[in-house]
NUSE-996879 format. One line per 3 residues: number of its first residue (from 1); for each residue x, y, z of N, C-alpha, C. Coordinates in steps of 0.2 Angstrom, whole numbers, plus 2048, in hexadecimal, padded with zeros to 3 digits. Each point is the difference from the previous one (the first is absolute). Example, Ala and Ser with C-alpha at 12.3 -4.5 7.8 and 13.67 -1.06 7.14 Angstrom:
1> 842,7E4,827,7FC,806,800,804,806,800 ~ 7FE,805,7FC,804,806,801,7FC,805,803 .
END
This chain:
1> DA2,8C9,396,7FE,7F9,804,7FF,7FA,7FA ~ 801,7FA,803,800,7FB,7FC,7FD,7FA,804 ~ 7FD,7FC,7FC,7FC,7FA,803,802,7F9,7FD .
4> 802,7FC,804,803,7FA,7FF,7FC,7FB,802 ~ 800,7FB,7FB,7FA,7FA,802,804,7FA,801 ~ 7FE,7FD,807,802,7F8,800,7FB,7FC,804 .
7> 801,7FA,7FE,7FC,7FB,803,803,7F9,805 ~ 7FD,7FF,804,804,7FB,805,7F9,7FC,803 ~ 802,7F9,802,7FD,7FA,802,800,7FE,806 .
10> 804,804,803,801,802,808,7FD,806,804 ~ 7F9,800,802,7FC,804,805,804,804,804 ~ 803,7FC,804,804,800,806,805,802,7FF .
13> 805,800,7FC,807,803,7FC,7FE,807,800 ~ 7FD,803,7FC,7FC,805,7FC,7FF,806,806 ~ 7FA,7FE,805,7FD,806,803,807,7FF,807 .
16> 804,7FC,801,808,800,803,803,803,7FF ~ 802,800,7F9,804,805,7FF,7FD,808,7FF ~ 7FB,800,7FC,7FD,807,800,801,804,807 .
19> 800,7FC,805,800,802,807,805,800,805 ~ 805,7FD,7FA,806,802,805,803,803,803 ~ 801,800,807,801,806,806,808,803,7FD .
22> 805,7FA,7FE,806,803,7FE,7FF,807,7F9 ~ 7FA,7FE,7FC,801,803,7FC,7FE,806,801 ~ 7FD,802,805,7FA,805,803,7F9,7FD,7FE .
25> 800,7FC,7FD,7F8,7FF,7FE,7FA,802,805 ~ 7FE,803,7FD,7F8,802,805,7FC,801,7FB ~ 7F9,7FB,802,7FA,801,7FB,7FD,807,802 .
28> 7FE,803,7F7,7FE,806,802,7F8,800,800 ~ 7FD,7FB,7FC,7F9,7FF,7FF,800,7F9,7FE ~ 7FA,7FD,800,7FE,7F8,7FE,7F9,801,7FE .
31> 7FC,7FA,7FE,7FB,7FF,7FF,7FD,7F6,803 ~ 7FB,801,802,7FE,7F7,804,806,7FE,803 ~ 805,805,802,804,7FD,804,800,803,806 .
34> 802,7FC,809,801,803,805,807,802,802 ~ 800,806,7FE,808,802,805,801,802,805 ~ 7FD,7FD,805,802,7FF,808,803,7F9,7FF .
37> 800,7FC,7FC,802,7F9,7FE,808,800,7FE ~ 804,7FA,803,807,801,7FD,7FF,7FD,7F7 ~ 807,801,7FD,7FF,7FC,7FB,7FF,7FA,7FD .
40> 802,7FB,807,7FD,7F9,7FE,7F9,7FF,802 ~ 7FD,803,804,7F9,801,802,7FB,800,7F9 ~ 802,806,7FE,7FE,802,7F9,801,7FB,7FC .
43> 805,7FE,7FE,802,7FA,7FB,7FC,7FB,801 ~ 7FD,7FD,806,7FD,7FB,802,7F8,803,7FF ~ 7FF,808,800,7F9,7FF,800,800,800,7F7 .
46> 805,803,7FF,7FD,7FE,7F7,800,7FB,7FD ~ 803,7FC,802,802,7FA,7FE,7F8,7FA,802 ~ 7FE,802,804,7FB,7FD,803,7F8,7FF,7FA .
49> 800,806,7FD,7FC,801,7FA,804,801,7FC ~ 803,7FE,7FD,804,801,7FA,800,7F9,7FC ~ 7FD,802,7FA,801,7F9,7FD,807,7FE,7FC .
52> 802,7F8,7FE,807,800,7FE,800,7FF,7FA ~ 801,809,800,805,7FF,7F7,807,802,804 ~ 804,7FE,7F8,807,801,7FF,802,806,803 .
55> 7FD,806,7FD,803,809,803,7FA,7FF,806 ~ 801,800,805,7FD,802,807,7FF,808,800 ~ 806,802,7FF,801,809,800,804,803,7FB .
58> 7FD,807,7FE,804,803,7FC,804,806,804 ~ 806,802,7FE,803,805,803,802,805,7FC ~ 7FE,806,802,800,807,7FB,805,806,804 .
61> 805,802,7FC,806,803,806,7FF,808,7FA ~ 7FC,804,804,800,805,7FF,807,805,802 ~ 803,803,7FB,807,803,804,801,808,7FC .
64> 802,804,804,804,807,7FF,806,800,7FC ~ 801,807,7FD,807,801,800,804,803,807 ~ 805,801,800,802,803,807,7FF,807,7FE .
67> 7FE,804,7FC,7FD,806,801,7F9,801,800 ~ 7FB,7FC,801,7FA,7FF,802,800,7FE,806 ~ 806,7FB,802,7FF,7FF,806,802,806,805 .
70> 804,803,7FF,802,807,804,7FA,805,7FF ~ 7FC,801,7FC,7FA,802,800,7FE,7FE,805 ~ 7FC,7F9,800,7FB,7FE,803,804,801,809 .
73> 805,7FE,801,803,800,807,800,806,802 ~ 800,807,7FC,801,807,801,7F7,801,805 ~ 7FC,7FD,7FD,7F9,801,801,7FE,7FD,809 .
76> 7FC,805,802,7FD,7FD,807,7FF,7F7,802 ~ 801,7FE,804,800,7F9,800,803,7FD,7FB ~ 806,801,7FE,804,7FC,7F9,7FD,7FF,7FB .
79> 7FA,803,7FF,7FA,7FF,7FA,7FC,7FD,800 ~ 801,7FB,806,7FB,7FB,7FE,7F9,800,7FF ~ 7FD,806,803,7FA,802,7FE,7FE,801,7F6 .
82> 805,803,7FF,802,801,7F9,801,7FA,7F9 ~ 804,7FA,804,801,7FB,7FD,7F9,7FA,801 ~ 7FE,801,805,7F8,7FE,802,7FC,800,7FA .
85> 800,806,7FE,7FC,804,7FB,801,7FC,7FA ~ 808,800,7FF,801,800,7F9,800,7F6,7FF ~ 802,7FE,806,7FE,7F9,7FD,7F8,7FE,800 .
88> 7FC,803,805,7F8,7FE,7FF,7FF,802,7F8 ~ 802,806,7FD,7FE,800,7FB,804,7FD,7FA ~ 806,7FC,802,801,7FC,7FB,7FD,7F9,801 .
91> 7FD,7FE,805,7FD,7FB,802,7FA,801,7FB ~ 7FD,804,801,7F9,802,7FC,800,7FF,7F9 ~ 806,804,7FE,800,801,7F8,804,7F6,7FD .
94> 801,7FF,804,802,7F8,800,7FC,7FC,7FE ~ 7F9,801,804,7F9,7FC,801,7FC,803,7F9 ~ 801,807,7FF,7FE,802,7F9,800,7FC,7FA .
97> 806,7FF,7FF,805,7FD,7FC,7FE,7F8,7FF ~ 7FD,7FD,806,7FD,7F9,7FD,804,7FD,806 ~ 805,801,806,800,7FC,805,7FD,801,806 .
100> 7FA,7FF,803,7FD,803,803,804,7FC,808 ~ 802,804,804,800,7FE,807,7FE,802,803 ~ 7FC,804,800,7FB,801,806,7FC,7FA,806 .
103> 7FF,7FB,7FC,7FD,7FA,806,808,7FD,801 ~ 804,800,800,807,7FC,803,801,804,804 ~ 804,7FB,803,805,800,807,805,804,7FD .
106> 803,807,803,807,801,7FE,802,804,805 ~ 808,800,801,801,805,804,806,806,7FC ~ 801,808,803,805,802,7FC,806,801,807 .
109> 806,7FD,800,804,803,803,803,806,7FE ~ 806,805,803,806,803,7FE,804,7FE,803 ~ 805,800,7FA,80A,800,801,802,806,800 .
112> 802,803,804,805,806,7FF,806,7FF,804 ~ 802,7FA,801,80A,7FE,800,805,802,7FB ~ 7FC,802,7F8,805,803,7FC,7FF,805,7FF .
115> 803,803,7FA,800,808,7FE,7FB,801,7FD ~ 7FC,7FA,7FB,7FA,801,7FC,7FB,7FD,805 ~ 7FC,803,802,7F8,7FF,804,7FE,7FC,7FC .
118> 7FE,7F7,802,7FC,7FD,7FB,7FB,7FA,806 ~ 7F9,7FD,7FC,7FB,801,805,7FF,7F7,7FB ~ 7FE,7FC,805,7FF,7FB,801,7F7,7FD,800 .
121> 7FD,7FF,7F8,7FA,7FD,801,7FF,7F8,7FF ~ 7FE,7FD,805,7FE,7FA,7FF,7F9,7FE,800 ~ 7FE,7FC,7FA,7F9,800,7FD,7FF,7F8,801 .
124> 7FB,7FE,805,7FD,7F8,7FD,7FE,801,7FB ~ 800,7F7,7FC,7FC,800,7FA,7F9,7FE,802 ~ 800,7FE,804,7F8,7FD,804,7FC,806,802 .
127> 7FA,802,7FD,7FB,808,803,7FD,7FB,806 ~ 7FD,803,803,7FB,7FF,807,7FD,7FD,7FF ~ 7FF,7FE,7F9,7F9,7FC,7FF,803,7F9,7FC .
130> 806,7FE,803,803,7FB,7FC,800,7FD,7F7 ~ 800,809,7FE,801,7FF,7FA,807,801,7FE ~ 804,800,7F9,807,804,7FF,7FE,804,7FD .
133> 802,805,802,800,807,7FD,804,801,7FA ~ 7FE,804,7FA,802,7FF,7FA,807,805,801 ~ 804,7FD,7FC,806,802,800,804,800,7F9 .
136> 7FB,802,7FA,803,7FF,7FB,805,806,7FD ~ 805,800,7FE,804,805,7FF,801,805,805 ~ 801,7FC,806,800,806,806,806,802,801 .
139> 806,7FD,7FB,807,805,800,800,804,7FC ~ 7FC,800,7FB,801,806,7FB,7F9,805,803 ~ 7FB,7FF,804,7FB,804,802,804,804,804 .
142> 805,7FD,805,802,803,807,803,804,7FD ~ 808,802,7FB,803,802,7FD,7FD,807,7FE ~ 7F9,7FE,7FC,7FD,805,7FD,7FC,804,807 .
145> 7FE,7FE,804,7FD,803,804,803,803,806 ~ 809,7FE,800,803,804,804,803,808,7FB ~ 800,7FC,7FA,801,808,7FC,7FB,805,7FF .
148> 7F9,7FD,7FF,7FB,806,801,7FF,803,808 ~ 802,7FB,805,801,807,807,806,803,802 ~ 806,800,7FE,804,803,7FF,7FF,806,7FA .
151> 7FC,7FE,7FA,7FF,805,7FC,7FC,806,802 ~ 7FB,7FD,805,7FB,804,804,802,805,807 ~ 806,7FB,803,803,805,805,806,803,7FE .
154> 802,802,7FA,808,801,7FE,805,7FD,802 ~ 7FF,7FA,800,807,7FB,802,803,7FF,7FA ~ 807,7FB,7FF,802,7FF,7FC,7FF,7F8,7FE .
157> 801,7FD,7FB,7FC,7FB,7FE,806,7FD,7F9 ~ 800,7FB,7FE,801,7FE,7FA,7FF,803,7FB ~ 806,803,7FB,7FE,803,7F9,7F9,7FB,7FD .
160> 801,7F9,7FC,7FD,7FC,7FE,7F8,7FF,806 ~ 801,7FE,803,7FB,800,802,7FA,807,803 ~ 803,805,800,7FD,805,7FE,7FE,803,7FC .
163> 804,7FD,7F9,7FC,801,7F8,7F9,7FB,7FF ~ 801,7FB,803,7FC,7FA,800,7FA,802,802 ~ 801,804,808,7FA,800,804,7FC,807,7FC .
166> 804,805,7FD,7FE,805,7FB,7FB,7FF,7FB ~ 804,7FC,7FD,7FA,7FB,7FB,7FC,7FB,802 ~ 7FE,7FE,805,7FA,7FF,803,7FC,804,803 .
169> 802,805,801,7FC,804,802,7FC,804,7FB ~ 803,802,7FB,7FD,803,7F9,7FB,7FB,7FD ~ 803,7F9,801,7F9,7FC,7FC,7FA,7FF,804 .
172> 801,7FF,808,7FB,800,804,7FC,807,801 ~ 803,805,7FF,7FE,807,7FD,7FA,801,7F9 ~ 804,7FE,7FC,7FC,7FD,7F9,7F9,7FB,802 .
175> 801,7FA,805,7FB,7FC,800,7FC,803,803 ~ 800,806,804,7FC,801,805,7FD,806,7FC ~ 802,803,7FB,7FD,807,7FD,7FC,7FB,7FC .
178> 801,7FC,7FC,7FB,7FB,7FD,7FA,7FE,802 ~ 801,7FE,806,7FC,7FD,805,7FB,803,801 ~ 801,808,801,7FB,807,802,7FD,801,7F8 .
181> 804,7FF,7FD,7FC,803,7FA,7FB,7FB,7FD ~ 800,7FA,802,7FC,7FA,7FE,7FA,801,804 ~ 802,801,807,7FA,800,806,7FD,806,7FF .
184> 802,807,7FF,7FC,805,7FF,7FF,802,7F8 ~ 7FE,7FB,7FB,800,800,7FA,7F9,805,7FF ~ 800,806,7FE,7F8,804,800,7FC,7FC,7FA .
187> 7FA,803,803,7F9,7FB,7FF,7FF,802,7F8 ~ 7FB,7FC,7FE,7FF,801,7FA,7FA,804,7FF ~ 7FF,807,7FC,7FD,804,801,7F7,7FB,7FC .
190> 7FB,803,801,7F9,7FC,7FE,7FF,7FF,7F9 ~ 804,805,7FB,7FE,7FE,7FA,807,7FA,7FE ~ 804,7FF,803,805,7FC,7FD,7FC,7F8,806 .
193> 7FB,800,804,7FE,7F9,801,7F9,802,7FD ~ 7FE,804,7FD,7FA,7FF,7FA,802,7FC,7FC ~ 807,802,7FD,801,7FE,7FA,802,7F8,800 .
196> 804,7FE,807,803,7F9,800,7F9,7FD,802 ~ 7FA,802,803,7F8,7FC,801,800,7FF,7F8 ~ 7FE,804,7FC,7FE,7FF,7F8,803,7FC,7FB .
199> 808,801,802,805,7FA,7FE,7FE,7F8,802 ~ 7FF,800,806,7FC,7FB,802,7FB,7FD,7FE ~ 7FB,804,800,7F7,7FF,800,802,7FE,7F8 .
202> 802,803,7FB,802,7FF,7FA,803,7F8,7FE ~ 805,7FF,803,804,7FA,800,7FB,7FA,802 ~ 7FC,802,805,7FB,7F9,804,7FB,800,7F8 .
205> 7FD,806,7FD,7FA,800,7FC,803,7FD,7FA ~ 806,800,7FF,802,7FC,7F8,802,7F9,804 ~ 802,7FD,804,7FF,7FA,801,7FA,7FC,801 .
208> 7FA,804,804,7FA,7FD,7FE,7FE,801,7FA ~ 801,804,7FB,7FD,800,7FA,804,7FC,7FA ~ 807,7FD,804,804,7FB,7FB,7FA,7F9,804 .
211> 801,7FF,806,7FC,7FD,801,7FB,7FC,7FE ~ 7FA,805,7FF,7FB,800,7FE,801,7FE,7F8 ~ 804,803,7FC,801,7FD,7F9,801,7FA,7FF .
214> 804,7FD,805,804,7FD,800,7FB,7F8,800 ~ 7FE,800,804,7F9,7FD,803,7F9,801,7F9 ~ 7FD,803,7FF,7FE,802,7FB,801,7FB,7F8 .
217> 806,800,800,802,7FF,7F9,802,7F9,800 ~ 804,7FD,806,7FF,7F9,800,7F8,7FD,801 ~ 7FD,801,803,7F8,7FD,801,7FD,7FF,7F9 .
220> 800,806,7FB,7FE,801,7FB,804,7FB,7FD ~ 807,7FF,7FF,804,7FA,7FC,7FD,7FA,802 ~ 7FE,7FF,807,7FF,7F9,800,7F9,7FE,801 .
223> 7FC,803,801,7F9,800,802,7FB,801,7FA ~ 802,804,7FA,7FD,803,7FC,801,7FD,7F9 ~ 7FB,7FE,7FB,802,7FE,7F8,800,809,7FC .
226> 7FE,802,805,801,808,7FB,806,805,803 ~ 806,7FE,800,804,804,803,7FE,809,800 ~ 802,800,7F8,801,806,801,7F9,804,801 .
229> 7FB,7FE,7FE,7F8,804,803,800,7FF,808 ~ 802,7FB,802,7FF,803,807,805,805,803 ~ 805,801,7FD,804,805,801,7FD,808,7FF .
232> 7FE,7FF,7FA,7FD,805,7FE,7FA,802,804 ~ 7FD,7FB,801,7F9,803,807,804,803,807 ~ 806,7FE,801,805,804,805,801,808,7FE .
235> 7FF,801,7FA,805,806,7FC,807,801,801 ~ 802,7F9,7FE,809,7FD,7FE,7FE,801,7F9 ~ 808,802,7FC,7FF,7FD,7FC,808,7FE,7FE .
238> 800,7FB,7FC,807,7FC,7FD,804,803,7FB ~ 807,800,801,804,802,7FB,807,800,802 ~ 802,7FF,7F8,808,7FE,7FF,804,805,7FF .
241> 805,7FF,805,803,807,802,809,7FE,7FB ~ 803,803,7FC,806,7FD,7FF,804,7FD,804 ~ 801,803,807,804,7FF,805,7FF,7FC,806 .
244> 7FC,802,802,7F9,7FC,805,7FF,7FC,7FF ~ 7FE,7FE,7FA,7FC,7FB,7FD,7F8,800,800 ~ 7FC,7F8,802,7F8,803,803,801,805,805 .
247> 7FA,805,7FF,7FE,805,805,7FA,800,802 ~ 7FD,803,805,7FB,801,802,7FF,808,7FF ~ 7F9,803,7FF,800,808,801,7FA,7FE,805 .
250> 7FF,806,804,7F8,802,805,801,808,7FF ~ 7FB,803,800,7FE,805,806,7FE,800,804 ~ 805,806,805,7FE,7FF,809,7FB,805,801 .
253> 7FF,800,806,7F9,803,802,801,808,7FF ~ 806,803,7FF,802,808,800,800,801,7F8 ~ 800,7FA,7FB,7FE,801,7FB,808,800,7F9 .
256> 805,7FE,807,806,7FE,7FB,801,7F8,7FE ~ 803,801,7F9,802,7FA,7FD,806,7FE,804 ~ 7FF,7F8,801,805,7FC,802,803,7FA,7FB .
259> 805,7FE,801,802,7FB,7FC,805,7FB,804 ~ 800,7FA,801,802,7FA,803,802,7F8,7FB ~ 808,801,800,802,7FA,7FE,7FD,7FB,805 .
262> 7FC,7FA,7FB,7FD,7F9,803,805,7FD,804 ~ 808,801,7FC,806,7FA,805,803,805,802 ~ 802,804,800,806,805,803,7FC,802,806 .
265> 7FA,805,800,7FC,805,803,7FE,7FB,804 ~ 7FA,7FB,7FF,7FB,7FD,804,802,7F8,802 ~ 806,7FF,7FF,803,7FA,800,7FB,7F9,7FE .
268> 7FE,800,7F9,7F9,7FC,800,806,7FB,7FB ~ 7FE,7F9,801,801,7FA,7FD,7FD,7FF,7FA ~ 804,803,7FA,7FD,7FF,7F9,7FD,7FB,7FE .
271> 803,7FB,803,7FC,7F9,7FD,7F9,7FF,802 ~ 7FD,802,806,7FA,801,800,7FB,806,7F8 ~ 802,803,7FE,7FD,805,7FB,801,7FB,7F9 .
274> 7F9,800,7FE,801,7FB,7F8,803,806,7FA ~ 804,7FD,7FD,803,805,7FA,7FA,804,7FC ~ 801,806,800,7FD,805,7FD,802,804,7FB .
277> 7FB,804,7FB,803,804,7FC,800,807,802 ~ 804,802,7FF,802,808,805,802,805,7F7 ~ 7FA,805,800,802,805,7FD,806,806,803 .
280> 804,801,7FC,805,804,802,7FE,808,802 ~ 802,803,806,7FC,803,804,805,806,7FD ~ 7FA,805,7FD,800,807,7FE,7FA,800,7F9 .
283> 7FE,7FB,7FE,7FD,7FF,7FA,7F7,803,801 ~ 7FE,801,7FC,7F9,804,801,7FC,7FC,803 ~ 7FE,7FA,7FD,7FD,7FB,803,7FD,801,808 .
286> 7FA,7FE,801,7FC,801,809,805,7FB,802 ~ 7FF,803,807,803,7FB,805,7FC,7F9,7FF ~ 7FA,800,7FF,7FD,7F9,7FF,803,7FE,7FA .
289> 802,801,7FB,801,7FB,7FB,80A,7FD,801 ~ 802,804,805,809,7FD,803,800,7FB,800 ~ 7FC,7FA,802,803,7FA,802,7FB,7FB,800 .
292> 803,7FD,7FC,7F8,7F9,7FF,804,7F9,803 ~ 7FC,7FE,804,803,7FA,804,800,7FA,7FC ~ 804,7FB,800,7FD,7FA,7FC,7FC,7FC,803 .
295> 7FF,7FF,807,7FC,7FD,803,7F8,801,800 ~ 7FF,807,7FD,7F8,800,7FD,7FF,7FE,7F9 ~ 806,7FD,7FD,7FF,7FD,7FB,7FF,7F8,7FE .
298> 7FF,7FE,807,802,7F9,803,7F7,7FF,7FE ~ 7FE,802,803,7F8,7FF,7FF,7FB,802,7FC ~ 7FE,7FB,7FD,7FB,802,7F8,7FA,803,801 .
301> 802,804,7FA,7FB,806,801,7F9,7FE,7FD ~ 7F9,801,804,7FA,7FE,7FF,7FD,802,7FA ~ 803,806,7FC,7FC,803,7FA,800,7FB,7FA .
304> 7FD,802,7F9,7FD,7FC,7FC,805,7FE,7FA ~ 802,7FB,7FF,807,7FF,7FB,7FE,805,7FC ~ 7F9,801,7FC,7FE,804,7FB,802,807,802 .
307> 800,801,804,803,809,803,807,7FF,803 ~ 807,7FF,7FC,804,803,804,802,804,806 ~ 805,7FD,805,800,806,806,805,805,7FD .
310> 7FE,805,800,803,804,7FD,806,802,804 ~ 807,803,7FC,807,800,805,802,808,801 ~ 801,802,804,802,807,803,808,801,7FB .
313> 7FE,804,7FD,805,805,7FA,808,800,804 ~ 802,7FE,7FE,809,801,802,804,7FA,805 ~ 7FA,7FB,802,802,7FC,803,801,7FA,7FE .
316> 804,7FB,805,7FF,7F7,7FE,7FD,7FC,803 ~ 7FB,7FC,7FE,800,7FC,804,805,7FB,801 ~ 800,7FC,808,806,7FB,803,7FC,7F8,800 .
319> 802,7FD,800,7FF,7F7,7FE,806,7FE,805 ~ 7FD,7FA,806,805,7FD,803,800,7FB,7FF ~ 807,7FD,7FE,801,7F9,7FD,801,7FB,807 .
322> 7FF,7FA,7FE,801,7FD,806,807,800,804 ~ 806,802,7FB,805,802,805,800,807,805 ~ 7F9,804,7FE,7FF,805,803,803,806,7FE .
325> 803,7FF,7FB,802,806,7FC,7FC,803,7FC ~ 801,806,7FF,7F9,803,7FB,804,802,7F8 ~ 7FB,7FF,7FB,803,800,7F9,7FB,805,7FE .
328> 800,803,7FA,7FC,806,7FD,7FB,7FA,7FD ~ 7FA,801,800,7FE,7FC,7FB,7FE,800,7F7 ~ 803,806,801,801,801,7F7,804,7FB,7FC .
331> 806,7FD,806,807,7FC,7FF,7FA,7F8,801 ~ 7FD,800,803,7FD,7FA,800,7FD,7FE,7FB ~ 7FE,803,7FB,7FC,7FE,7FA,805,7FC,7FA .
334> 7FD,7FC,7FE,806,7F9,7FC,800,806,7FB ~ 7FD,804,7FA,7FF,802,7FC,802,807,7FF ~ 7FC,804,805,802,807,801,7F9,804,7FC .
337> 7FB,7FC,7FD,7FB,803,7FE,7FB,800,802 ~ 7FB,803,7FE,7F8,7FF,803,7FE,7FA,7FB ~ 7FA,7FF,803,7FA,7FA,7FE,7F9,802,7FD .
340> 7FE,7FD,7FE,7F8,803,7FE,7FA,7FC,805 ~ 802,7FA,803,7FD,7FF,805,7FF,803,808 ~ 7FB,803,802,7FD,805,802,804,7FC,808 .
343> 7FD,7F9,801,804,7FE,806,809,802,803 ~ 802,7FD,7FA,807,800,7FF,802,807,801 ~ 7FF,806,7FB,7FF,806,803,803,802,806 .
346> 7F8,7FE,803,7FE,802,808,807,7FE,804 ~ 800,7F8,800,807,7FD,803,805,805,7FE ~ 802,800,7FA,806,805,800,802,807,802 .
349> 7F8,803,801,802,806,802,801,7FF,808 ~ 7FD,7FC,803,801,7FE,807,804,7FF,802 ~ 806,7FC,7FD,805,7FE,7FF,803,7F9,804 .
352> 7FB,7FB,7FA,7FF,7FA,802,804,7FC,7FA ~ 803,7FC,801,805,7FD,7FD,7FF,7FA,7FB ~ 7FF,802,7FA,7FD,7FE,7F8,804,7F9,7FF .
END
C-alpha cells in the first residue's frame, strides 16, 4: 500500500478524472458531496463555497501491489468493504497527524482498469466553514499514515516509510508513557506534606524576622542619638564579624541565638549608621561594652568638671571631626600628656580637642 499526494487548481478536472468511466471510475464513498449528481454539478457545488486559493484541492492516490490487488479482488464484492475500511482508517490517521479533513468535502473513487488497483481521493482545501484546512506536511503525513495502516492490516509498504513509522510509534509510545506517569504521580504522604509546610513556615518566619530587624535598626539609626542604647533596649547586640562585617545578634522566642549581617543579610544602607567602635567577637566583656556609638559623644555631659566622667575599660571614645570621620581622642591631644587644670583634664578625658 502506498500513498502519493498531488495538488490541483482545477476542481472540475479533478472530480471528472476521479469519476472517469473510461477508467471504470466509481465513487466508493464521499463527504459533504451529493453522489446523485454528475461530476460537473459536484464541481459547481464545491466552487460555490470555495475560497479563491491557488490550490483548490488535493489529490491522494492510494495504490496496492498486484499481489494485494489479487487478494482484494478474490474477496466478496471485489473487496470493496475491506478497502472502504482501510481508506477510512487512513483518513482518520491522516487527521490525527494534523491534516484534519473531517470538515472538508471529499470523494473516494475506485480505478480498477489496471493490474494494481488504486483509489483517487479528492479533497477540497476549503472546509464547510469557509476556512482553509491545515495542509502542513500533508505529503509526509500521508506517506506515514499509509505505512501505519499497511502495517496494521499486514500489507506491503516501502522500507524507509516503515522504518520512519516504527520510530514514530516508539516515540509516541514513550511520550504517552511519560504523560501517564506524570498524570498518575503518587500523592505525597502526610509526613511529606507536614515537612513541606514546616519548611514554608520557617521561610516565612525568617523573612518576617529580617524585615523586623531591618525596620528597628534603620529606625534607631535615623531617629535616635543613642543608637546602641536603643538596640540594647530591644535585646539586640552589634558585633564585628571578620567575614560578614557589622552584624546584629538577637535571641529568638525559643531561646535560639541568631545573627545577621547588616549589609548582606538585612540589606541595610550602611551610610545611615554612625561610625562605631566594635569589640571583636569572642572577648570576655559583657554585650553592653561591645559597642560605643560616636553619636553618644556629641552631646556634652552634664556631670561636674571636677568629677571626670568614668570611661569603660577596654573601649575608646570617638570624636566626629567636621569631615565626618572619627579619630581617637588620644591623638587629638597636642602634647600627649595630662595637665593639672581640672577643666582641661575633664575635657581631655571626654574627647575635647585641646
